[in-house]
C-alpha positions as CSV (number, residue, x, y, z in Angstrom):
1,X,0.0,-0.2,0.2
2,X,1.5,3.2,-0.6
3,X,1.3,6.1,1.2
4,X,0.5,9.7,-0.1
5,X,3.6,11.8,-1.2
6,X,2.8,14.6,1.8
7,X,3.2,11.5,4.2
8,X,7.3,12.1,3.7
9,X,8.3,14.5,6.0
10,X,12.2,17.2,5.1
11,X,12.5,17.5,8.8
12,X,15.4,20.1,9.4
13,X,17.6,20.5,12.8
14,X,20.5,22.7,13.4
15,X,23.1,21.2,15.5
16,X,26.3,22.9,16.8
17,X,28.9,21.3,15.7
18,X,29.8,17.8,13.3
19,X,30.4,15.4,16.0
20,X,27.0,16.0,17.4
21,X,25.1,16.0,14.2
22,X,27.3,12.9,13.1
23,X,25.8,11.2,16.5
24,X,22.1,12.4,16.3
25,X,22.1,10.8,12.4
26,X,23.8,7.7,13.2
27,X,21.2,7.0,16.0
28,X,17.6,8.3,13.8
29,X,19.4,6.0,10.8
30,X,20.6,2.9,13.1
31,X,16.4,3.4,15.1
32,X,15.0,3.1,11.3
33,X,13.5,6.3,12.6
34,X,14.9,7.8,9.4
35,X,16.2,6.9,6.0
36,X,18.7,9.2,5.5
37,X,20.1,12.5,7.2
38,X,22.5,14.6,5.3
39,X,24.5,16.7,7.1
40,X,25.1,20.3,6.1
41,X,28.4,22.0,7.5
42,X,28.9,25.7,7.2
43,X,25.4,27.1,8.4
44,X,25.7,30.3,9.6
45,X,22.8,31.6,12.1
46,X,21.5,34.7,13.2
47,X,18.4,35.0,15.7
48,X,17.0,36.3,18.7
49,X,17.6,34.3,22.3
50,X,16.8,35.9,25.0
51,X,16.0,39.1,23.9
52,X,19.2,39.5,22.2
53,X,20.6,38.9,18.9
54,X,22.7,35.7,18.3
55,X,25.2,34.5,15.9
56,X,26.5,30.9,15.4
57,X,28.2,28.6,13.2
58,X,25.8,25.5,13.0
59,X,25.8,22.3,11.3
60,X,22.3,21.6,9.3
61,X,20.7,17.9,9.3
62,X,18.2,17.3,6.6
63,X,16.6,14.4,7.6
64,X,14.2,12.3,5.5
65,X,10.9,10.2,7.0
66,X,7.5,9.5,6.9
67,X,4.6,10.2,9.0
68,X,4.8,7.6,11.3
69,X,8.4,7.9,12.4
70,X,8.0,12.0,13.3
71,X,6.5,11.3,16.9
72,X,9.5,8.7,17.6
73,X,11.9,11.2,16.2
74,X,11.0,14.3,17.8
75,X,11.4,13.2,21.2
76,X,14.6,11.5,20.3
77,X,16.1,15.0,18.6
78,X,14.7,16.4,22.1
79,X,16.4,13.9,24.3
80,X,19.7,13.8,22.4
81,X,20.5,17.2,21.1
82,X,22.7,19.9,23.5
83,X,20.2,22.9,22.9
84,X,17.8,24.0,25.5
85,X,15.7,24.9,22.5
86,X,16.2,22.7,19.4
87,X,15.1,23.6,15.9
88,X,12.7,20.8,15.1
89,X,11.0,21.8,12.0
90,X,9.0,19.0,9.7
91,X,7.9,20.0,6.2
92,X,5.4,17.6,3.9
93,X,6.9,16.7,0.4
94,X,4.9,18.4,-2.2
95,X,6.3,15.8,-5.4
96,X,9.1,12.8,-5.2
97,X,10.7,10.4,-7.2
98,X,8.5,7.1,-6.5
99,X,11.7,4.8,-6.4
100,X,13.0,7.5,-3.9
101,X,10.0,7.7,-1.7
102,X,9.4,3.8,-1.6
103,X,12.9,3.2,-0.8
104,X,12.9,5.4,2.2
105,X,9.9,3.3,2.9
106,X,11.4,0.4,3.3
107,X,14.7,2.0,5.2
108,X,12.2,2.7,8.6
109,X,10.8,-0.3,8.1
110,X,6.7,0.4,6.4
111,X,5.3,-2.1,5.0
112,X,4.2,-2.0,1.2
């Protein structure tokens, strides 16, 4: 049974460094919460925190998953993440190559 394309998610999460990012990525993939996590270093973030403008070098995670895995994924990110308030933003996919979406489903253990 195929899932609608918008049941697949791209979850964005920023990390303070590559080591934390890799640790999180490994856990999400090894526990079948994500099919793939891209780690993008070199991110420069500017944000308002506790009334002050802050700037930080960060690493962005692009996490590919399915809505059925999202709650566990979010809880895991909250437990593992060193930030007081981690960025966890899920964006539903509007389109995607069907064989790639099938691979995501298979990788995270969804029954077809």
